[in-house]
N, C-alpha and C positions, 0 to 999 in steps of 0.2 A: 504494500500500500504506500502511496506517495503522500508525503507531507511537505509543504513549502518550507524552504530553508529558514526564512525569517520566523515563521510560525514555530518551527522546531526549536530555534534558538530562544524564542520567548518562553516556550514551554520549559526548556531546560533551566532557564534563568529563574522561573517561578518555582520549579521544584527544588532548586538549590537553595533559594531564599527560604523556602518552607522548611527544608531539612535543617538549615542552620539555626533558624529561630526556634524550632521545636514546638511552635504554637499552632500551626495550620495543619490539621489532619487531612488525610486524603478523603475526599468526598466523592462518592460514586452516585451520580444523580441521573443516570441514563434513562431510567424508567420515567421519571418526572419530565425530563426534557422531551422524550419521545411522545408522551401523552399530550404535552402542550403543543408540540408540532402537529400531531395528527388532529387535535381538537381545532386547530386553525386551518386545517386543510392544506398544509404545506408539505412539499416533498423535501428530502434531505438536501437536494441541491439548493433550493430556495432558502432553507434555513441556514445552510453553511455560508451562503453569500451574505445573508443578513448579519451573521456573527463574525464574518471575516476570517473563516477557517475553511479548510478543504473538506469536501464531502466524506473522504476516507477518515479523516480525523473525527468528524462528527459521528460517523458510523461506529468507530471504536468507543467513543464516549457513551453513545446510546446502548451499546452492548456491554457496558461496564468493564471494557478491557482497559480503559484509561480513566483516571479520576478527572474531575472537572475543576480546573484551577480557579482560584479566587477571581483573577482578572476576567476570565471567561464567564464566570457566574454573574459578575457585574454587567458585562456587555449583554448577556442573554436576558437579564432582568430588565434592563433599559429598553432593549429592542422589542421584547414581548409584552412590556407593560405590566410586569408582575413584581412582587417584593423579592429582593435577592435572597431573603431567608427561605423562600420556597425551595431553593436548591441546597439548603443546608441539610445536614443529616439528623437534625433534632427529632423530627417526627419518626424517622426510621429507627433511631436509637430507642425512643420511647416504645415503639411497636415491638422491636426486638426484645426489649427488657420485659414487656408484658408477656411475650411469647415464651420466654425462658421461665418466667414466674409460673405461668399456667402449666407448662410441661413438667415442672417440678412436683406437681401434685402426685401423691402415691397412686392415684387412679391409673397412671400410665405405667406403673410397675418398674420404673428404671430411673436413673439419674437424669437430671434436666439436660437439655441439649446444650452444647458448648456455645459460648457467646458468638464466636465467629460464624458458626453454623446458623444461628438464629438471624444474624445480620444478613447472611447470604440468602436465606429463605425470604426475608422481607424485601431485599433488593430484587429477587427474581420473581416473586409473586406476592406483592403487597396486598392485593385484594383477597387472595386466598388466606393470608395470615390474619387479616381483619375478620374474615368470616369464621375462621377457626376460633378466634377469641369470642366472637358472638355466640358460637355454639357452646363454648366452655362456660361463659357467663349464664347461658340458659340452663345448662346442666346444674350449676351451683344453685341457681334460683329454684329449680325443680327439686333438688335434693333438700334444700332448706324447707321448702313447702311440705315436702313429704315427711320430714322429721317433725314438723309442727303438727301435722295431721296424726302421726303416730302417737305423739304425746297426748293428744286429745282423744285417742282411741278411734280415729276415723280413717285409718290408712286403707281400709278395705273399700271405702266408698269412692265413687267417682269424684274427681275434682278438676278444676280448670287446667287448661294446657299450660305449656311452658311460657312463663312471662318473659318479656323482652327488656327489662330494666330500662324503661323510658328515660329516666333521669340520666343514666350512663350514656344512652344512645345520643341524647341531645348534647351532653357535655362533650362527647367525642366529636360530634359534628362541629360544635363551636370551636373546639381545639383545632380541627382541620382547617378552619378559616382564620386561625391565629387570633380569634376573638375580635375580628375587625370586619364590619359590614359596610363597605364604602358607600353604597347607594343610600342607605339609611343615614349614614354619618353626614354626607353632603346635604341631604334633604333637611336634616335637623339644623345644620349650620346655616343654611339659607333662610330657614324660618326664624332662627334666632336673630339674624341680621335684620329681618323685616319688623319683628315685634319688640326686639330688645333695645332699640334706640341707641345702637352703638356699643352696647355692653351685653352681658349675660342677662337673659330675661328674669324679671322679678315675679313675685306672686301676683302683683297687680297686673303685670303684662299678660300673664297666662290666663288670669281670670277674665280680663277684658277680651282676649282672643277667643276664649271659649264662648263667651256671650255673643260677641259680634259675629263670629264665623259659624257657630253651631247653635246659638240660642240656648246655651246651657249656663245656668247660674251656679255659682259655687257657694255652699252653705256649710256651716258647722253643725255637727250632730253629736250631742253629749252622750247618746245612748249606744253609739256604734261599738266602741271599744269593749264595753261590757258584753256585747254579742260576739266578740271575737273577730270583729270586722274593722278595717281601718278606712276603707272608702267604699262608696256604693254609687253607681250611676243609675239614677232613676229616670228611665227614658220617657215615660208618660209625663211625669212632672217636669222633665227637662232640668233636672237638678243633679249636680255632683256633690254628694254629701261626704264630708271629710270628718274623721274623728277629731273632736274638739281638743283633746289632750295631746295630739300629735305634735312633734317638734316641727319648726318651720321648714327645715330641710326636707323632711319626709312629706309634708303637705305639697311643697313645690314639686317634688319628684312624682307624686301621684297625679297631679294635674298634668304634668308633661307626659306621663304614661298614657293617660286617657286621650290626650291630643294625638299621640302616636297611633293608638288603636283606631281613632276616628279618621285620621288623615293619611295614614300610611298603610291602610288595610291591603291595598293591591300589591304594594312593594313587599310587605311582610309575607303575604300568601305566595308570592312568586319565589321568595327565598325558601320558604318551607317546602313548596312543591319540588324545587330543585334538590333539596336535601334528601329526598326519597326515604323519609323516616318510616319505620315499620308499623306504627300503630297510631290510632287517633289520639291516644293519650300523649304520645311523644310529640305529635304535631301541635297539640294544644300547648304543651310546655314550651315548644319552640316559639310559638306565636307570642306567648307572654314574655319570653326572654328577649325577643326582638323588639317588642314594645318598650321593655326596660332599657334596652340598648339605645333606642331612639331618645328616650327621656334623658339619659345621661348625656348624650350628644347635644341635645337641645339646651340643657342647662349649662354645659361646659363645651361651647363650640370649639371644634378641633384646633384651628389655627391660633385662636386667642388663648385657649387653654394650654396648648403646647408651648407657646411663647412665654406665658407666665410660669409654667413648670420649669422651663430652662432658666428663666431669670431668677426664680426662687430656689433653684437647685433641687427641685422635686420635693420640697418641704411640704408634706401632706397637710399639716395643720395650718400653714400660711395659705395654702391653696383653698382650704376650707373657708377661710375668712374672705378671700377674694371672690369666691363664687357662691357663697351662702350654702354650701353643701356639707354633708356629713363626712366623717372620716371614711366610712365604707364607700360612699359614692365617689369620692376623689380617688381612692385606691382602685376601684373598678374602672374608672375612666383612664387612669394611668396604664392599666393593662390592655387597653384597646388602641393605643396610639401607634398603629402600624400602617398608616396611609402610604401607598406607593409613592416614592419620591420625597416624602417628608415624614419619616418615621421618628418616633421618640425612642426612649430606652425600652428594649423588650423586657417586660416584666411578666412574672407568673403571679397568680393570685389564688389564695385558698381561704375559704371561710369554713370554720369548724366549730363544733360545740365542745364542751368540756369532756365529753365521753369519747371524743375522737371521731365522731361522725362528720364526714366531709359534706358540707351543705352546698358548696359552690367551689369550682376550680376551673382555671383557664390558664393558658400559658402561651407566650410568644417566644419562649426560650426552649432549651433542650431538657429542662427540668422534668423528671419523670415522677408521676404520682403512682402510688400503689393502687391497684385495681381490686385486689382480693385480700383485704386485711387492713388493719389500722396503720396510720402514719407513724413516723419515728418519734419516740418519746424525748429525744434530745433536741428536737426542734423548738425554737423559742416561742412558737405560737402557743404551746402548752404552758410555758412559764408565765405567759401573759395573764392567765386566769388567777394567778397568785398575786398579781399586781395590777388590778383592774384600772383602766384608764391611762396607764403609763405606756409610752412608746418604748419598745425593746428592740435593740439592734443586735444582730448576730452575723458573724462570718462563719460559714459552714462549707464543708466539702463533701460531695457525694462520692459513692464508691468508684465512679468513673473518672475521678480526679478533677472534676470541674468544681470550682468554688463559687459561692453565691453570697451576696449581701441580702439579708432578710430583715424586714421591718414588720413588727407585730404589735397589735394592740387589741384589747377587748372593745367590742362595740355592742350596742343594744339599747333598747328603750325600757323605761319603767313600765310596770303593768297597769298603772293608773289607780291601784288600790293596794292596801297592805297585804291582802290575801291572794293577790293575783299571780304570784310566783313569776316575776319578770324573767324573760328569756335573756340569757347572757351568752354571747358567742364571741369569737375572736377572728380577726382578719390578719393575714400575713401576705405581703407582697415582697418580691425579691427579684434581683437581677444578677447576672454574672459579674464577678468582681472587676472584669475589664471595663465595665460601665460605672463602677461604684464612685469613682472620682468626680463624676458629674453630679453627684447627689450630696446633700448636706449630711447625710447619715454616715459618710465615710470619714468625717472629721475626727481626727485623733486615733484612727485605727491603723494598725500596722498590717497592711495587706500583703507585704512581702515575706512575712514570717509564717511558714507552713504550720508551725506549732500553735499558732494563734487560732487556727480553724477548728470548729467543732465537727467531729466526724458523724454526719447524719446519713440516713439512708431512706429508701422509699417505703419502709415498713419492714418489720422483722421477717415476714414470710418471703419477701422479695430481696432482702438485703444479703449480700454475700460476704460481709465482713465476718471474719472468723474470731476476732478478739474483742468483741463488744460486750462489756459487762452489763449493759442495759437491755440485752436481748430478752424478749418475753416468750417467744416461741422459736423453735428451730427453723432455719431456712428451708424452703421447699426444694431448693435446687441442689442440696449437698447431703451426703450421708453422714451419720453420726457415729461417734465412738463413745460408748457408755461404759468404759472400763471401770472395774470396782476397786482398783488399788489407789486411786487418788480422786479428788473432787475439786472442781474449780468453782468459780463464782456462780456459774450455771451448771446444772447436773449432767452435763455432757460436753464432749468436745466435738468440734466440727472437723471432719476429715478434709484435708486440703485436696484440691482437684488432682486426680491421677494417683 
């Protein structure tokens, strides 16, 4: 196969610089590049001309015989009009990690597949890997349902078919979009410009817009919260009732959410149809999620919010003051700033309760979440419950050697009464430490000292660390040594691979 001399020289230069720096891994993105090309109806010749490389070189990249260098990823992203992160291996790594975690289940009767084999399977057949995980999740759900029925003495009776985990399905779909929906984002930004009089819309702006555009009045209702409801749209009376006790930031968000439902119905349905979700329940959850997305984008318009975030070094509390938003709303908006050509820092976001139940998660990074089991107890999001209302900062490293800066704090609202048992949850956002210097939260931290990092993982079942004294359960991916002549902090030793 023929490669132009200049192209070959450039490629060698890139590879040398990568090997010397030790920071740029080889990224095989052939499948993603091929799917983009075919989706646009392009032949290899047309794509190669657009990228300034030879068809033979493109063919080798698409066949994963050559990695895709950083310079070429940048050219491809600009020419195809997609985020450069689309060609990164973050999604593949997450998928490969989940594949290894699933195959470590004793159900399969053997050790988990090696890491490189899992990556190769994902590169060769990503759709098949996704469907295998869907099948495994369905098996887990059916098994859990069966165990519950046995406990109630009903195992012999007929019961519903395999559930599809609609929350997980929607989360995975949002993850595949890097938590960014450009069409809704730009529509919200345009509306904010029309009704916000040069700034972010206020409560008066939104109330006026609802009345003028839709004939809907906004009113307080002191009885809603006692009914377990925070807002209600009364279509016949043409009234949007809001819980009287709610915080101003919450009231603002609910009004923006209703505007999204009313005005972006067609765009939301188009996104949901394209997602090909498997159930009506998942589609309903997706519609609610997209209306929430629109609300955040309306209250914190993209360009203005990103400019303020960069000016304030991503200080969440100061951004709260600038936009009249809650801590959670600002964190969520920060995790969506991935507009092509004008991205912010790629953040992950997790919302969890004190029992470790993950209520919300999304990521524009390669950070991997546990799918089958609780998260890592060393993560600062769980220490936040012991110090409610305080911002906690942590520098942590995952087993793949990637380090992250994490910012965690409890959030939540009062219950409105002494006996209401208010809900208390925590939010954590984080970015790779390569971006940490752009944030106020890196102040005073020694990011160059490896011993400064906390060794966290995706959860005990999926974590491959062999020396963690905080382990709750054995890893699903490795065999155990339960010898009787000595005892460690945990009652077993993890056999090293091989």
